[in-house]
TORGUBA-769423 format. One record per atom (N, C-alpha, C, CB): residue in three letters; atom name; x, y, z. Coordinates in steps of 0.2 Angstrom, whole numbers, plus 5000, padded with zeros to 4 digits. Glycine has a CB too. Example, Ala and Ser with C-alpha at 12.3 -4.5 7.8 and 13.67 -1.06 7.14 Angstrom:
BEGIN
rest = ALA atom = N px = 5066 py = 4972 pz = 5039
rest = ALA atom = CA px = 5062 py = 4978 pz = 5039
rest = ALA atom = C px = 5066 py = 4984 pz = 5039
rest = ALA atom = CB px = 5057 py = 4978 pz = 5045
rest = SER atom = N px = 5064 py = 4989 pz = 5035
rest = SER atom = CA px = 5068 py = 4995 pz = 5036
rest = SER atom = C px = 5064 py = 5000 pz = 5039
rest = SER atom = CB px = 5070 py = 4997 pz = 5029
//
This chain:
BEGIN
rest = ASP atom = N px = 5556 py = 5450 pz = 5464
rest = ASP atom = CA px = 5549 py = 5447 pz = 5465
rest = ASP atom = C px = 5544 py = 5451 pz = 5468
rest = ASP atom = CB px = 5550 py = 5440 pz = 5469
rest = THR atom = N px = 5538 py = 5451 pz = 5466
rest = THR atom = CA px = 5533 py = 5455 pz = 5469
rest = THR atom = C px = 5527 py = 5451 pz = 5471
rest = THR atom = CB px = 5531 py = 5460 pz = 5464
rest = LEU atom = N px = 5524 py = 5453 pz = 5476
rest = LEU atom = CA px = 5517 py = 5450 pz = 5479
rest = LEU atom = C px = 5513 py = 5456 pz = 5479
rest = LEU atom = CB px = 5518 py = 5446 pz = 5486
rest = TYR atom = N px = 5507 py = 5455 pz = 5476
rest = TYR atom = CA px = 5501 py = 5460 pz = 5476
rest = TYR atom = C px = 5496 py = 5457 pz = 5479
rest = TYR atom = CB px = 5500 py = 5464 pz = 5470
rest = LEU atom = N px = 5493 py = 5460 pz = 5484
rest = LEU atom = CA px = 5487 py = 5457 pz = 5487
rest = LEU atom = C px = 5482 py = 5462 pz = 5489
rest = LEU atom = CB px = 5489 py = 5452 pz = 5493
rest = ARG atom = N px = 5476 py = 5462 pz = 5487
rest = ARG atom = CA px = 5471 py = 5467 pz = 5489
rest = ARG atom = C px = 5468 py = 5464 pz = 5495
rest = ARG atom = CB px = 5465 py = 5469 pz = 5483
rest = MET atom = N px = 5469 py = 5467 pz = 5501
rest = MET atom = CA px = 5467 py = 5464 pz = 5507
rest = MET atom = C px = 5460 py = 5467 pz = 5510
rest = MET atom = CB px = 5472 py = 5465 pz = 5512
rest = ALA atom = N px = 5458 py = 5473 pz = 5507
rest = ALA atom = CA px = 5451 py = 5475 pz = 5510
rest = ALA atom = C px = 5449 py = 5480 pz = 5504
rest = ALA atom = CB px = 5452 py = 5480 pz = 5516
rest = PRO atom = N px = 5442 py = 5480 pz = 5503
rest = PRO atom = CA px = 5437 py = 5477 pz = 5507
rest = PRO atom = C px = 5436 py = 5470 pz = 5506
rest = PRO atom = CB px = 5431 py = 5481 pz = 5506
rest = ASN atom = N px = 5439 py = 5467 pz = 5501
rest = ASN atom = CA px = 5437 py = 5460 pz = 5500
rest = ASN atom = C px = 5444 py = 5456 pz = 5500
rest = ASN atom = CB px = 5433 py = 5459 pz = 5493
rest = PRO atom = N px = 5446 py = 5453 pz = 5505
rest = PRO atom = CA px = 5452 py = 5449 pz = 5505
rest = PRO atom = C px = 5452 py = 5443 pz = 5501
rest = PRO atom = CB px = 5454 py = 5448 pz = 5512
rest = PRO atom = N px = 5458 py = 5441 pz = 5499
rest = PRO atom = CA px = 5458 py = 5435 pz = 5495
rest = PRO atom = C px = 5456 py = 5429 pz = 5499
rest = PRO atom = CB px = 5465 py = 5434 pz = 5493
rest = ASP atom = N px = 5454 py = 5424 pz = 5496
rest = ASP atom = CA px = 5452 py = 5417 pz = 5500
rest = ASP atom = C px = 5459 py = 5415 pz = 5502
rest = ASP atom = CB px = 5448 py = 5412 pz = 5495
rest = ALA atom = N px = 5459 py = 5412 pz = 5508
rest = ALA atom = CA px = 5465 py = 5410 pz = 5512
rest = ALA atom = C px = 5468 py = 5404 pz = 5507
rest = ALA atom = CB px = 5463 py = 5407 pz = 5519
rest = ASP atom = N px = 5463 py = 5400 pz = 5504
rest = ASP atom = CA px = 5466 py = 5394 pz = 5500
rest = ASP atom = C px = 5470 py = 5396 pz = 5494
rest = ASP atom = CB px = 5459 py = 5389 pz = 5498
rest = ASP atom = N px = 5469 py = 5403 pz = 5492
rest = ASP atom = CA px = 5472 py = 5405 pz = 5486
rest = ASP atom = C px = 5480 py = 5407 pz = 5488
rest = ASP atom = CB px = 5469 py = 5411 pz = 5483
rest = LEU atom = N px = 5481 py = 5407 pz = 5494
rest = LEU atom = CA px = 5488 py = 5410 pz = 5496
rest = LEU atom = C px = 5493 py = 5404 pz = 5498
rest = LEU atom = CB px = 5487 py = 5415 pz = 5503
rest = PRO atom = N px = 5499 py = 5405 pz = 5497
rest = PRO atom = CA px = 5504 py = 5399 pz = 5498
rest = PRO atom = C px = 5503 py = 5397 pz = 5506
rest = PRO atom = CB px = 5511 py = 5401 pz = 5497
rest = ASP atom = N px = 5503 py = 5391 pz = 5507
rest = ASP atom = CA px = 5503 py = 5389 pz = 5515
rest = ASP atom = C px = 5509 py = 5392 pz = 5519
rest = ASP atom = CB px = 5503 py = 5382 pz = 5515
rest = SER atom = N px = 5514 py = 5393 pz = 5515
rest = SER atom = CA px = 5521 py = 5396 pz = 5519
rest = SER atom = C px = 5520 py = 5403 pz = 5522
rest = SER atom = CB px = 5527 py = 5396 pz = 5515
rest = CYS atom = N px = 5516 py = 5407 pz = 5519
rest = CYS atom = CA px = 5515 py = 5413 pz = 5521
rest = CYS atom = C px = 5508 py = 5416 pz = 5522
rest = CYS atom = CB px = 5518 py = 5417 pz = 5516
rest = ARG atom = N px = 5503 py = 5411 pz = 5522
rest = ARG atom = CA px = 5496 py = 5413 pz = 5523
rest = ARG atom = C px = 5494 py = 5416 pz = 5529
rest = ARG atom = CB px = 5491 py = 5407 pz = 5522
rest = ASP atom = N px = 5496 py = 5413 pz = 5535
rest = ASP atom = CA px = 5494 py = 5416 pz = 5542
rest = ASP atom = C px = 5498 py = 5423 pz = 5543
rest = ASP atom = CB px = 5497 py = 5411 pz = 5548
rest = VAL atom = N px = 5504 py = 5423 pz = 5541
rest = VAL atom = CA px = 5508 py = 5429 pz = 5542
rest = VAL atom = C px = 5505 py = 5435 pz = 5538
rest = VAL atom = CB px = 5516 py = 5428 pz = 5541
rest = LEU atom = N px = 5503 py = 5433 pz = 5532
rest = LEU atom = CA px = 5500 py = 5439 pz = 5528
rest = LEU atom = C px = 5494 py = 5442 pz = 5531
rest = LEU atom = CB px = 5499 py = 5436 pz = 5521
rest = PHE atom = N px = 5490 py = 5438 pz = 5533
rest = PHE atom = CA px = 5483 py = 5440 pz = 5536
rest = PHE atom = C px = 5485 py = 5444 pz = 5543
rest = PHE atom = CB px = 5478 py = 5434 pz = 5537
rest = GLU atom = N px = 5489 py = 5441 pz = 5546
rest = GLU atom = CA px = 5491 py = 5445 pz = 5553
rest = GLU atom = C px = 5494 py = 5451 pz = 5551
rest = GLU atom = CB px = 5496 py = 5440 pz = 5557
rest = TYR atom = N px = 5499 py = 5451 pz = 5547
rest = TYR atom = CA px = 5502 py = 5458 pz = 5545
rest = TYR atom = C px = 5497 py = 5463 pz = 5542
rest = TYR atom = CB px = 5508 py = 5456 pz = 5540
rest = ALA atom = N px = 5493 py = 5461 pz = 5538
rest = ALA atom = CA px = 5488 py = 5465 pz = 5535
rest = ALA atom = C px = 5484 py = 5468 pz = 5541
rest = ALA atom = CB px = 5484 py = 5462 pz = 5530
rest = HIS atom = N px = 5482 py = 5464 pz = 5546
rest = HIS atom = CA px = 5478 py = 5466 pz = 5551
rest = HIS atom = C px = 5482 py = 5472 pz = 5555
rest = HIS atom = CB px = 5476 py = 5460 pz = 5556
rest = GLN atom = N px = 5488 py = 5470 pz = 5557
rest = GLN atom = CA px = 5492 py = 5475 pz = 5561
rest = GLN atom = C px = 5493 py = 5481 pz = 5557
rest = GLN atom = CB px = 5499 py = 5471 pz = 5563
rest = VAL atom = N px = 5494 py = 5481 pz = 5550
rest = VAL atom = CA px = 5495 py = 5487 pz = 5546
rest = VAL atom = C px = 5488 py = 5491 pz = 5546
rest = VAL atom = CB px = 5497 py = 5486 pz = 5539
rest = LYS atom = N px = 5483 py = 5488 pz = 5545
rest = LYS atom = CA px = 5476 py = 5491 pz = 5545
rest = LYS atom = C px = 5476 py = 5495 pz = 5552
rest = LYS atom = CB px = 5471 py = 5486 pz = 5544
rest = ASN atom = N px = 5477 py = 5492 pz = 5558
rest = ASN atom = CA px = 5476 py = 5495 pz = 5564
rest = ASN atom = C px = 5481 py = 5502 pz = 5564
rest = ASN atom = CB px = 5478 py = 5490 pz = 5569
rest = LEU atom = N px = 5487 py = 5501 pz = 5562
rest = LEU atom = CA px = 5492 py = 5506 pz = 5561
rest = LEU atom = C px = 5489 py = 5512 pz = 5557
rest = LEU atom = CB px = 5499 py = 5504 pz = 5558
rest = GLY atom = N px = 5486 py = 5510 pz = 5551
rest = GLY atom = CA px = 5484 py = 5514 pz = 5546
rest = GLY atom = C px = 5478 py = 5518 pz = 5549
rest = GLY atom = CB px = 5482 py = 5511 pz = 5541
rest = ASN atom = N px = 5473 py = 5515 pz = 5553
rest = ASN atom = CA px = 5468 py = 5518 pz = 5557
rest = ASN atom = C px = 5471 py = 5523 pz = 5562
rest = ASN atom = CB px = 5464 py = 5513 pz = 5560
rest = THR atom = N px = 5476 py = 5522 pz = 5565
rest = THR atom = CA px = 5478 py = 5526 pz = 5570
rest = THR atom = C px = 5482 py = 5532 pz = 5567
rest = THR atom = CB px = 5483 py = 5522 pz = 5575
rest = LEU atom = N px = 5485 py = 5531 pz = 5561
rest = LEU atom = CA px = 5488 py = 5537 pz = 5558
rest = LEU atom = C px = 5483 py = 5541 pz = 5555
rest = LEU atom = CB px = 5493 py = 5534 pz = 5552
rest = LEU atom = N px = 5477 py = 5538 pz = 5552
rest = LEU atom = CA px = 5472 py = 5542 pz = 5550
rest = LEU atom = C px = 5468 py = 5547 pz = 5555
rest = LEU atom = CB px = 5467 py = 5538 pz = 5547
rest = GLU atom = N px = 5468 py = 5544 pz = 5561
rest = GLU atom = CA px = 5466 py = 5548 pz = 5567
rest = GLU atom = C px = 5470 py = 5554 pz = 5569
rest = GLU atom = CB px = 5465 py = 5543 pz = 5573
rest = LEU atom = N px = 5476 py = 5552 pz = 5569
rest = LEU atom = CA px = 5482 py = 5558 pz = 5570
rest = LEU atom = C px = 5481 py = 5563 pz = 5565
rest = LEU atom = CB px = 5489 py = 5555 pz = 5570
rest = LEU atom = N px = 5481 py = 5561 pz = 5558
rest = LEU atom = CA px = 5481 py = 5565 pz = 5553
rest = LEU atom = C px = 5475 py = 5570 pz = 5553
rest = LEU atom = CB px = 5481 py = 5562 pz = 5547
rest = SER atom = N px = 5469 py = 5567 pz = 5555
rest = SER atom = CA px = 5462 py = 5571 pz = 5556
rest = SER atom = C px = 5464 py = 5576 pz = 5561
rest = SER atom = CB px = 5456 py = 5566 pz = 5558
rest = GLU atom = N px = 5466 py = 5574 pz = 5567
rest = GLU atom = CA px = 5467 py = 5579 pz = 5572
rest = GLU atom = C px = 5472 py = 5584 pz = 5570
rest = GLU atom = CB px = 5469 py = 5575 pz = 5578
rest = ALA atom = N px = 5478 py = 5582 pz = 5567
rest = ALA atom = CA px = 5483 py = 5588 pz = 5565
rest = ALA atom = C px = 5479 py = 5592 pz = 5560
rest = ALA atom = CB px = 5489 py = 5584 pz = 5562
rest = LEU atom = N px = 5474 py = 5590 pz = 5556
rest = LEU atom = CA px = 5470 py = 5595 pz = 5552
rest = LEU atom = C px = 5465 py = 5599 pz = 5555
rest = LEU atom = CB px = 5468 py = 5592 pz = 5546
rest = GLY atom = N px = 5464 py = 5598 pz = 5562
rest = GLY atom = CA px = 5459 py = 5602 pz = 5566
rest = GLY atom = C px = 5452 py = 5598 pz = 5565
rest = GLY atom = CB px = 5459 py = 5609 pz = 5563
rest = LEU atom = N px = 5452 py = 5592 pz = 5563
rest = LEU atom = CA px = 5446 py = 5589 pz = 5562
rest = LEU atom = C px = 5445 py = 5584 pz = 5568
rest = LEU atom = CB px = 5446 py = 5585 pz = 5555
rest = LYS atom = N px = 5439 py = 5581 pz = 5568
rest = LYS atom = CA px = 5438 py = 5576 pz = 5574
rest = LYS atom = C px = 5441 py = 5570 pz = 5572
rest = LYS atom = CB px = 5430 py = 5575 pz = 5575
rest = PRO atom = N px = 5444 py = 5566 pz = 5577
rest = PRO atom = CA px = 5448 py = 5561 pz = 5575
rest = PRO atom = C px = 5446 py = 5556 pz = 5570
rest = PRO atom = CB px = 5450 py = 5557 pz = 5581
rest = SER atom = N px = 5439 py = 5555 pz = 5570
rest = SER atom = CA px = 5436 py = 5550 pz = 5565
rest = SER atom = C px = 5435 py = 5552 pz = 5558
rest = SER atom = CB px = 5429 py = 5548 pz = 5568
rest = HIS atom = N px = 5437 py = 5559 pz = 5557
rest = HIS atom = CA px = 5435 py = 5562 pz = 5550
rest = HIS atom = C px = 5437 py = 5558 pz = 5544
rest = HIS atom = CB px = 5438 py = 5569 pz = 5550
rest = LEU atom = N px = 5443 py = 5556 pz = 5544
rest = LEU atom = CA px = 5445 py = 5553 pz = 5537
rest = LEU atom = C px = 5442 py = 5545 pz = 5537
rest = LEU atom = CB px = 5454 py = 5552 pz = 5537
rest = ALA atom = N px = 5441 py = 5542 pz = 5543
rest = ALA atom = CA px = 5437 py = 5536 pz = 5543
rest = ALA atom = C px = 5430 py = 5537 pz = 5541
rest = ALA atom = CB px = 5438 py = 5533 pz = 5550
rest = ASP atom = N px = 5427 py = 5542 pz = 5543
rest = ASP atom = CA px = 5420 py = 5544 pz = 5542
rest = ASP atom = C px = 5419 py = 5545 pz = 5534
rest = ASP atom = CB px = 5418 py = 5549 pz = 5545
rest = ILE atom = N px = 5424 py = 5547 pz = 5531
rest = ILE atom = CA px = 5424 py = 5548 pz = 5523
rest = ILE atom = C px = 5427 py = 5543 pz = 5519
rest = ILE atom = CB px = 5427 py = 5555 pz = 5521
rest = GLU atom = N px = 5428 py = 5537 pz = 5523
rest = GLU atom = CA px = 5430 py = 5531 pz = 5521
rest = GLU atom = C px = 5437 py = 5531 pz = 5517
rest = GLU atom = CB px = 5425 py = 5529 pz = 5516
rest = CYS atom = N px = 5442 py = 5534 pz = 5520
rest = CYS atom = CA px = 5448 py = 5534 pz = 5518
rest = CYS atom = C px = 5452 py = 5527 pz = 5520
rest = CYS atom = CB px = 5452 py = 5540 pz = 5521
rest = ASN atom = N px = 5449 py = 5524 pz = 5524
rest = ASN atom = CA px = 5452 py = 5518 pz = 5527
rest = ASN atom = C px = 5448 py = 5511 pz = 5524
rest = ASN atom = CB px = 5452 py = 5518 pz = 5535
rest = GLN atom = N px = 5445 py = 5512 pz = 5519
rest = GLN atom = CA px = 5441 py = 5506 pz = 5517
rest = GLN atom = C px = 5445 py = 5501 pz = 5512
rest = GLN atom = CB px = 5434 py = 5508 pz = 5512
rest = ALA atom = N px = 5450 py = 5503 pz = 5509
rest = ALA atom = CA px = 5454 py = 5499 pz = 5505
rest = ALA atom = C px = 5461 py = 5497 pz = 5508
rest = ALA atom = CB px = 5455 py = 5502 pz = 5497
rest = GLN atom = N px = 5464 py = 5492 pz = 5506
rest = GLN atom = CA px = 5470 py = 5490 pz = 5508
rest = GLN atom = C px = 5473 py = 5485 pz = 5503
rest = GLN atom = CB px = 5470 py = 5487 pz = 5515
rest = VAL atom = N px = 5479 py = 5488 pz = 5501
rest = VAL atom = CA px = 5483 py = 5483 pz = 5496
rest = VAL atom = C px = 5490 py = 5482 pz = 5499
rest = VAL atom = CB px = 5483 py = 5486 pz = 5489
rest = LEU atom = N px = 5491 py = 5476 pz = 5499
rest = LEU atom = CA px = 5498 py = 5474 pz = 5502
rest = LEU atom = C px = 5502 py = 5472 pz = 5496
rest = LEU atom = CB px = 5497 py = 5468 pz = 5507
rest = LEU atom = N px = 5507 py = 5476 pz = 5496
rest = LEU atom = CA px = 5512 py = 5476 pz = 5490
rest = LEU atom = C px = 5519 py = 5474 pz = 5492
rest = LEU atom = CB px = 5512 py = 5483 pz = 5486
rest = CYS atom = N px = 5522 py = 5468 pz = 5491
rest = CYS atom = CA px = 5528 py = 5466 pz = 5494
rest = CYS atom = C px = 5534 py = 5465 pz = 5488
rest = CYS atom = CB px = 5528 py = 5460 pz = 5498
rest = HIS atom = N px = 5539 py = 5469 pz = 5488
rest = HIS atom = CA px = 5545 py = 5468 pz = 5483
rest = HIS atom = C px = 5550 py = 5465 pz = 5486
rest = HIS atom = CB px = 5547 py = 5474 pz = 5480
rest = TYR atom = N px = 5553 py = 5460 pz = 5483
rest = TYR atom = CA px = 5559 py = 5457 pz = 5486
rest = TYR atom = C px = 5565 py = 5459 pz = 5480
rest = TYR atom = CB px = 5558 py = 5449 pz = 5488
rest = TYR atom = N px = 5570 py = 5463 pz = 5483
rest = TYR atom = CA px = 5576 py = 5464 pz = 5478
rest = TYR atom = C px = 5582 py = 5460 pz = 5480
rest = TYR atom = CB px = 5577 py = 5472 pz = 5478
rest = PRO atom = N px = 5583 py = 5455 pz = 5478
rest = PRO atom = CA px = 5589 py = 5451 pz = 5480
rest = PRO atom = C px = 5596 py = 5456 pz = 5478
rest = PRO atom = CB px = 5590 py = 5444 pz = 5477
rest = PRO atom = N px = 5601 py = 5454 pz = 5482
rest = PRO atom = CA px = 5607 py = 5458 pz = 5481
rest = PRO atom = C px = 5609 py = 5457 pz = 5473
rest = PRO atom = CB px = 5613 py = 5455 pz = 5485
rest = CYS atom = N px = 5611 py = 5462 pz = 5470
rest = CYS atom = CA px = 5613 py = 5462 pz = 5463
rest = CYS atom = C px = 5621 py = 5460 pz = 5462
rest = CYS atom = CB px = 5612 py = 5469 pz = 5460
rest = PRO atom = N px = 5622 py = 5455 pz = 5459
rest = PRO atom = CA px = 5630 py = 5453 pz = 5459
rest = PRO atom = C px = 5634 py = 5458 pz = 5455
rest = PRO atom = CB px = 5631 py = 5446 pz = 5456
rest = GLN atom = N px = 5631 py = 5462 pz = 5450
rest = GLN atom = CA px = 5634 py = 5467 pz = 5447
rest = GLN atom = C px = 5630 py = 5473 pz = 5446
rest = GLN atom = CB px = 5635 py = 5464 pz = 5440
rest = PRO atom = N px = 5630 py = 5477 pz = 5451
rest = PRO atom = CA px = 5625 py = 5483 pz = 5451
rest = PRO atom = C px = 5627 py = 5488 pz = 5446
rest = PRO atom = CB px = 5625 py = 5486 pz = 5458
rest = GLU atom = N px = 5633 py = 5488 pz = 5444
rest = GLU atom = CA px = 5635 py = 5493 pz = 5439
rest = GLU atom = C px = 5632 py = 5492 pz = 5432
rest = GLU atom = CB px = 5643 py = 5493 pz = 5438
rest = LEU atom = N px = 5629 py = 5486 pz = 5431
rest = LEU atom = CA px = 5626 py = 5484 pz = 5425
rest = LEU atom = C px = 5618 py = 5484 pz = 5426
rest = LEU atom = CB px = 5628 py = 5476 pz = 5423
rest = ALA atom = N px = 5616 py = 5485 pz = 5431
rest = ALA atom = CA px = 5608 py = 5485 pz = 5433
rest = ALA atom = C px = 5605 py = 5491 pz = 5429
rest = ALA atom = CB px = 5607 py = 5485 pz = 5440
rest = ILE atom = N px = 5600 py = 5490 pz = 5427
rest = ILE atom = CA px = 5596 py = 5495 pz = 5423
rest = ILE atom = C px = 5592 py = 5500 pz = 5428
rest = ILE atom = CB px = 5591 py = 5492 pz = 5418
rest = GLY atom = N px = 5589 py = 5496 pz = 5433
rest = GLY atom = CA px = 5584 py = 5499 pz = 5438
rest = GLY atom = C px = 5577 py = 5499 pz = 5436
rest = GLY atom = CB px = 5587 py = 5507 pz = 5439
rest = THR atom = N px = 5573 py = 5504 pz = 5439
rest = THR atom = CA px = 5566 py = 5504 pz = 5437
rest = THR atom = C px = 5565 py = 5511 pz = 5436
rest = THR atom = CB px = 5562 py = 5502 pz = 5442
rest = SER atom = N px = 5559 py = 5513 pz = 5433
rest = SER atom = CA px = 5556 py = 5519 pz = 5431
rest = SER atom = C px = 5554 py = 5523 pz = 5437
rest = SER atom = CB px = 5551 py = 5519 pz = 5426
rest = ARG atom = N px = 5553 py = 5530 pz = 5437
rest = ARG atom = CA px = 5550 py = 5533 pz = 5443
rest = ARG atom = C px = 5543 py = 5531 pz = 5443
rest = ARG atom = CB px = 5550 py = 5541 pz = 5442
rest = HIS atom = N px = 5540 py = 5531 pz = 5449
rest = HIS atom = CA px = 5534 py = 5530 pz = 5450
rest = HIS atom = C px = 5531 py = 5534 pz = 5456
rest = HIS atom = CB px = 5533 py = 5523 pz = 5451
rest = SER atom = N px = 5524 py = 5533 pz = 5457
rest = SER atom = CA px = 5521 py = 5536 pz = 5463
rest = SER atom = C px = 5516 py = 5531 pz = 5466
rest = SER atom = CB px = 5518 py = 5543 pz = 5461
rest = ASP atom = N px = 5515 py = 5531 pz = 5472
rest = ASP atom = CA px = 5510 py = 5527 pz = 5475
rest = ASP atom = C px = 5503 py = 5530 pz = 5475
rest = ASP atom = CB px = 5511 py = 5526 pz = 5483
rest = GLY atom = N px = 5498 py = 5527 pz = 5472
rest = GLY atom = CA px = 5492 py = 5530 pz = 5470
rest = GLY atom = C px = 5487 py = 5530 pz = 5476
rest = GLY atom = CB px = 5489 py = 5526 pz = 5464
rest = GLY atom = N px = 5489 py = 5527 pz = 5481
rest = GLY atom = CA px = 5484 py = 5526 pz = 5487
rest = GLY atom = C px = 5484 py = 5533 pz = 5491
rest = GLY atom = CB px = 5485 py = 5521 pz = 5491
rest = PHE atom = N px = 5479 py = 5533 pz = 5495
rest = PHE atom = CA px = 5478 py = 5539 pz = 5500
rest = PHE atom = C px = 5484 py = 5539 pz = 5505
rest = PHE atom = CB px = 5471 py = 5539 pz = 5504
rest = LEU atom = N px = 5486 py = 5533 pz = 5508
rest = LEU atom = CA px = 5491 py = 5533 pz = 5513
rest = LEU atom = C px = 5495 py = 5527 pz = 5511
rest = LEU atom = CB px = 5488 py = 5534 pz = 5520
rest = THR atom = N px = 5502 py = 5528 pz = 5511
rest = THR atom = CA px = 5507 py = 5523 pz = 5510
rest = THR atom = C px = 5511 py = 5522 pz = 5516
rest = THR atom = CB px = 5511 py = 5523 pz = 5504
rest = ILE atom = N px = 5511 py = 5516 pz = 5519
rest = ILE atom = CA px = 5515 py = 5514 pz = 5525
rest = ILE atom = C px = 5520 py = 5509 pz = 5522
rest = ILE atom = CB px = 5511 py = 5511 pz = 5531
rest = LEU atom = N px = 5526 py = 5511 pz = 5523
rest = LEU atom = CA px = 5532 py = 5508 pz = 5520
rest = LEU atom = C px = 5536 py = 5505 pz = 5525
rest = LEU atom = CB px = 5536 py = 5513 pz = 5515
rest = LEU atom = N px = 5537 py = 5498 pz = 5524
rest = LEU atom = CA px = 5542 py = 5494 pz = 5528
rest = LEU atom = C px = 5548 py = 5493 pz = 5524
rest = LEU atom = CB px = 5539 py = 5487 pz = 5531
rest = GLN atom = N px = 5554 py = 5496 pz = 5526
rest = GLN atom = CA px = 5560 py = 5496 pz = 5521
rest = GLN atom = C px = 5565 py = 5493 pz = 5525
rest = GLN atom = CB px = 5561 py = 5502 pz = 5518
rest = ASP atom = N px = 5569 py = 5488 pz = 5522
rest = ASP atom = CA px = 5576 py = 5486 pz = 5524
rest = ASP atom = C px = 5575 py = 5483 pz = 5531
rest = ASP atom = CB px = 5582 py = 5491 pz = 5525
rest = GLU atom = N px = 5572 py = 5477 pz = 5532
rest = GLU atom = CA px = 5572 py = 5473 pz = 5538
rest = GLU atom = C px = 5565 py = 5473 pz = 5540
rest = GLU atom = CB px = 5576 py = 5475 pz = 5543
//
């Protein structure tokens, strides 16, 4: 199962999201946005630039929340899997396994 939400610059209307996860999705997106801004500041500094450089050139303007749920496979030896891919965004923050 996959949930794909474009959270910034134009977040979805809250009424378009399921009641069961609406509040937590907006809160999670807010917290990840804050983390992303901190990481962009640190990356800027690591590159010898002023801390706001990447934000100043608008590297923090878009945010996509992409959630995948992979339930346990009852017969993994028969699973085909997925193809190779890459993340097309400027910065990917991955929460994996728990």
